GUTORMAR-490326 format. One record per residue: residue number from 1; residue in three letters; x, y, z of N, C-alpha, C in turn. Coordinates in steps of 0.02 Angstrom, whole numbers, plus 50000, padded with zeros to 5 digits. Each point is the difference from the previous one (the first is absolute). Last residue first. Example, Ala and Ser with C-alpha at 12.3 -4.5 7.8 and 13.67 -1.06 7.14 Angstrom:
// residues 2
@i: 2&aa: SER&nX: 50642&nY: 49888&nZ: 50354&caX: 50042&caY: 50059&caZ: 50003&cX: 49961&cY: 50055&cZ: 50037
@i: 1&aa: ALA&nX: 50015&nY: 49714&nZ: 49996&caX: 49955&caY: 50059&caZ: 50000&cX: 50045&cY: 50060&cZ: 50000
END
This chain:
// residues 66
@i: 66&aa: TRP&nX: 50105&nY: 50106&nZ: 49385&caX: 49998&caY: 50061&caZ: 49954&cX: 49939&cY: 50004&cZ: 49956
@i: 65&aa: GLU&nX: 50050&nY: 49891&nZ: 50259&caX: 49988&caY: 49985&caZ: 49931&cX: 50005&cY: 50066&cZ: 49958
@i: 64&aa: VAL&nX: 50080&nY: 49900&nZ: 50251&caX: 49988&caY: 50063&caZ: 49967&cX: 49997&cY: 49977&cZ: 49922
@i: 63&aa: ARG&nX: 49967&nY: 49861&nZ: 50250&caX: 50028&caY: 49999&caZ: 49929&cX: 49978&cY: 50065&cZ: 49971
@i: 62&aa: ALA&nX: 50035&nY: 49965&nZ: 50275&caX: 49956&caY: 50001&caZ: 49944&cX: 50038&cY: 49990&cZ: 49933
@i: 61&aa: GLN&nX: 50031&nY: 49914&nZ: 50265&caX: 50032&caY: 50038&caZ: 49948&cX: 49960&cY: 49997&cZ: 49935
@i: 60&aa: GLU&nX: 49890&nY: 49979&nZ: 50247&caX: 50030&caY: 49960&caZ: 49950&cX: 50032&cY: 50047&cZ: 49949
@i: 59&aa: GLY&nX: 49869&nY: 50064&nZ: 50203&caX: 50069&caY: 49997&caZ: 49997&cX: 50036&cY: 49962&cZ: 49948
@i: 58&aa: CYS&nX: 49756&nY: 50066&nZ: 50046&caX: 50024&caY: 49934&caZ: 50025&cX: 50073&cY: 49994&cZ: 50006
@i: 57&aa: GLU&nX: 49883&nY: 50207&nZ: 49935&caX: 49949&caY: 49964&caZ: 50036&cX: 50023&cY: 49935&cZ: 50026
@i: 56&aa: ALA&nX: 50125&nY: 50154&nZ: 49866&caX: 49995&caY: 50033&caZ: 50060&cX: 49948&cY: 49963&cZ: 50043
@i: 55&aa: CYS&nX: 50178&nY: 49913&nZ: 49811&caX: 49927&caY: 50006&caZ: 50011&cX: 49992&cY: 50029&cZ: 50068
@i: 54&aa: THR&nX: 50219&nY: 50050&nZ: 49858&caX: 49975&caY: 49954&caZ: 50047&cX: 49926&cY: 50012&cZ: 50011
@i: 53&aa: TRP&nX: 50221&nY: 50046&nZ: 49819&caX: 49931&caY: 50017&caZ: 50016&cX: 49974&cY: 49949&cZ: 50047
@i: 52&aa: THR&nX: 50252&nY: 50085&nZ: 49902&caX: 49961&caY: 49955&caZ: 50035&cX: 49934&cY: 50028&cZ: 50014
@i: 51&aa: ASN&nX: 50132&nY: 50094&nZ: 49787&caX: 50005&caY: 50000&caZ: 50071&cX: 49959&cY: 49940&cZ: 50027
@i: 50&aa: GLY&nX: 50001&nY: 50058&nZ: 49767&caX: 50055&caY: 49963&caZ: 50018&cX: 50015&cY: 49999&cZ: 50076
@i: 49&aa: PRO&nX: 49823&nY: 50131&nZ: 49889&caX: 49983&caY: 49926&caZ: 50002&cX: 50061&cY: 49956&cZ: 50018
@i: 48&aa: ASP&nX: 49955&nY: 50255&nZ: 50093&caX: 50031&caY: 49965&caZ: 49946&cX: 49988&cY: 49925&cZ: 50003
@i: 47&aa: PRO&nX: 49893&nY: 50254&nZ: 50099&caX: 50002&caY: 49923&caZ: 50009&cX: 50034&cY: 49972&cZ: 49937
@i: 46&aa: LYS&nX: 50064&nY: 50247&nZ: 50006&caX: 49932&caY: 49970&caZ: 50019&cX: 50018&cY: 49921&cZ: 50007
@i: 45&aa: HIS&nX: 50164&nY: 50223&nZ: 50033&caX: 49992&caY: 49939&caZ: 49964&cX: 49936&cY: 49965&cZ: 50024
@i: 44&aa: VAL&nX: 50036&nY: 50218&nZ: 50074&caX: 50056&caY: 50000&caZ: 49954&cX: 49999&cY: 49936&cZ: 49956
@i: 43&aa: VAL&nX: 49816&nY: 50162&nZ: 50143&caX: 50017&caY: 49930&caZ: 49985&cX: 50059&cY: 50002&cZ: 49948
@i: 42&aa: GLU&nX: 49948&nY: 50180&nZ: 50197&caX: 49992&caY: 49993&caZ: 49933&cX: 50020&cY: 49926&cZ: 49984
@i: 41&aa: THR&nX: 49913&nY: 50169&nZ: 50225&caX: 50034&caY: 49940&caZ: 49971&cX: 49991&cY: 49998&cZ: 49925
@i: 40&aa: GLU&nX: 49996&nY: 50207&nZ: 50201&caX: 49968&caY: 49968&caZ: 49943&cX: 50043&cY: 49939&cZ: 49981
@i: 39&aa: SER&nX: 49960&nY: 50179&nZ: 50226&caX: 50039&caY: 49952&caZ: 49963&cX: 49961&cY: 49969&cZ: 49941
@i: 38&aa: SER&nX: 49951&nY: 50170&nZ: 50183&caX: 49985&caY: 50014&caZ: 49928&cX: 50037&cY: 49951&cZ: 49951
@i: 37&aa: ASP&nX: 50035&nY: 49998&nZ: 50239&caX: 49928&caY: 49993&caZ: 49992&cX: 49984&cY: 50006&cZ: 49928
@i: 36&aa: PRO&nX: 50241&nY: 49914&nZ: 50056&caX: 49965&caY: 50061&caZ: 50005&cX: 49924&cY: 49987&cZ: 49989
@i: 35&aa: VAL&nX: 50178&nY: 49827&nZ: 50110&caX: 49970&caY: 50009&caZ: 49934&cX: 49959&cY: 50065&cZ: 50006
@i: 34&aa: ASP&nX: 50229&nY: 49936&nZ: 50150&caX: 49924&caY: 50001&caZ: 49994&cX: 49977&cY: 50004&cZ: 49926
@i: 33&aa: LEU&nX: 50231&nY: 49964&nZ: 50079&caX: 49973&caY: 50028&caZ: 50061&cX: 49925&cY: 49990&cZ: 49997
@i: 32&aa: PHE&nX: 50243&nY: 49889&nZ: 49885&caX: 49927&caY: 50010&caZ: 50000&cX: 49976&cY: 50029&cZ: 50067
@i: 31&aa: ASN&nX: 50251&nY: 50041&nZ: 49902&caX: 49963&caY: 49951&caZ: 50038&cX: 49924&cY: 50019&cZ: 49999
@i: 30&aa: GLY&nX: 50197&nY: 50119&nZ: 49900&caX: 49956&caY: 49960&caZ: 49959&cX: 49964&cY: 49946&cZ: 50034
@i: 29&aa: GLN&nX: 50149&nY: 50187&nZ: 50085&caX: 50038&caY: 49935&caZ: 49980&cX: 49957&cY: 49955&cZ: 49953
@i: 28&aa: ALA&nX: 49915&nY: 50201&nZ: 50098&caX: 50051&caY: 50020&caZ: 49962&cX: 50043&cY: 49941&cZ: 49972
@i: 27&aa: ASP&nX: 49749&nY: 49943&nZ: 50056&caX: 50048&caY: 50048&caZ: 50033&cX: 50056&cY: 50009&cZ: 49958
@i: 26&aa: VAL&nX: 49743&nY: 49946&nZ: 49910&caX: 50063&caY: 49969&caZ: 50028&cX: 50040&cY: 50053&cZ: 50032
@i: 25&aa: VAL&nX: 49739&nY: 49935&nZ: 49884&caX: 50037&caY: 50054&caZ: 50041&cX: 50059&cY: 49964&cZ: 50032
@i: 24&aa: TRP&nX: 49863&nY: 49919&nZ: 49770&caX: 50021&caY: 49988&caZ: 50067&cX: 50028&cY: 50065&cZ: 50032
@i: 23&aa: ASP&nX: 49839&nY: 49891&nZ: 49774&caX: 50037&caY: 50056&caZ: 50031&cX: 50017&cY: 49987&cZ: 50074
@i: 22&aa: GLU&nX: 49967&nY: 49813&nZ: 49801&caX: 49966&caY: 50030&caZ: 50057&cX: 50045&cY: 50057&cZ: 50027
@i: 21&aa: THR&nX: 49962&nY: 49797&nZ: 49781&caX: 50040&caY: 50053&caZ: 50031&cX: 49957&cY: 50033&cZ: 50052
@i: 20&aa: VAL&nX: 49988&nY: 49740&nZ: 49897&caX: 49968&caY: 50068&caZ: 50005&cX: 50057&cY: 50048&cZ: 50027
@i: 19&aa: THR&nX: 49955&nY: 49725&nZ: 49888&caX: 50047&caY: 50058&caZ: 50026&cX: 49970&cY: 50062&cZ: 49996
@i: 18&aa: VAL&nX: 49906&nY: 49732&nZ: 50028&caX: 50001&caY: 50056&caZ: 49959&cX: 50051&cY: 50053&cZ: 50031
@i: 17&aa: VAL&nX: 49922&nY: 49714&nZ: 50032&caX: 50042&caY: 50063&caZ: 50012&cX: 49988&cY: 50051&cZ: 49947
@i: 16&aa: THR&nX: 49815&nY: 49813&nZ: 50096&caX: 50059&caY: 50001&caZ: 49962&cX: 50039&cY: 50067&cZ: 50009
@i: 15&aa: VAL&nX: 49762&nY: 49836&nZ: 50069&caX: 50053&caY: 50043&caZ: 50028&cX: 50060&cY: 49994&cZ: 49955
@i: 14&aa: PHE&nX: 49718&nY: 49963&nZ: 49962&caX: 50063&caY: 49972&caZ: 49997&cX: 50055&cY: 50055&cZ: 50032
@i: 13&aa: LYS&nX: 49720&nY: 49909&nZ: 49953&caX: 50036&caY: 50050&caZ: 50029&cX: 50070&cY: 49966&cZ: 50012
@i: 12&aa: LYS&nX: 49804&nY: 49882&nZ: 49918&caX: 50011&caY: 50059&caZ: 49954&cX: 50046&cY: 50052&cZ: 50028
@i: 11&aa: HIS&nX: 49893&nY: 49726&nZ: 50011&caX: 50036&caY: 50043&caZ: 50036&cX: 50025&cY: 50061&cZ: 49955
@i: 10&aa: THR&nX: 49892&nY: 49801&nZ: 49920&caX: 49950&caY: 50053&caZ: 50019&cX: 50035&cY: 50053&cZ: 50042
@i: 9&aa: PRO&nX: 50113&nY: 49796&nZ: 49921&caX: 49997&caY: 50050&caZ: 49952&cX: 49946&cY: 50059&cZ: 50015
@i: 8&aa: ASP&nX: 50155&nY: 49828&nZ: 50152&caX: 49929&caY: 50016&caZ: 49992&cX: 49992&cY: 50060&cZ: 49954
@i: 7&aa: LYS&nX: 50212&nY: 49886&nZ: 50027&caX: 49959&caY: 49963&caZ: 50050&cX: 49927&cY: 50011&cZ: 49991
@i: 6&aa: PRO&nX: 50164&nY: 50116&nZ: 49870&caX: 49998&caY: 49932&caZ: 49978&cX: 49959&cY: 49955&cZ: 50052
@i: 5&aa: CYS&nX: 49985&nY: 50268&nZ: 49930&caX: 50016&caY: 49958&caZ: 50054&cX: 49989&cY: 49930&cZ: 49982
@i: 4&aa: VAL&nX: 50053&nY: 50216&nZ: 49842&caX: 49951&caY: 49945&caZ: 50011&cX: 50025&cY: 49963&cZ: 50064
@i: 3&aa: ALA&nX: 50040&nY: 50248&nZ: 49846&caX: 50021&caY: 49962&caZ: 50052&cX: 49946&cY: 49944&cZ: 50015
@i: 2&aa: LYS&nX: 50057&nY: 50152&nZ: 49774&caX: 49950&caY: 49983&caZ: 50044&cX: 50033&cY: 49951&cZ: 50052
@i: 1&aa: MET&nX: 50039&nY: 50182&nZ: 49768&caX: 50034&caY: 49962&caZ: 50058&cX: 49940&cY: 49987&cZ: 50046
END
């Protein structure tokens, strides 16, 4: 998989969605209070070629090639 900026192929940074988990401190009703200092995140879903990818340098929507 490779993302390509259609405006400028030398652009190499992109913004897309990933899914992560994060530890939270919550109250008895489940309302967010804080993130513990020892909080760890875990990637649940890595970047997907079916998501929208945006060039971080110019804002153009990127093409994702297989």
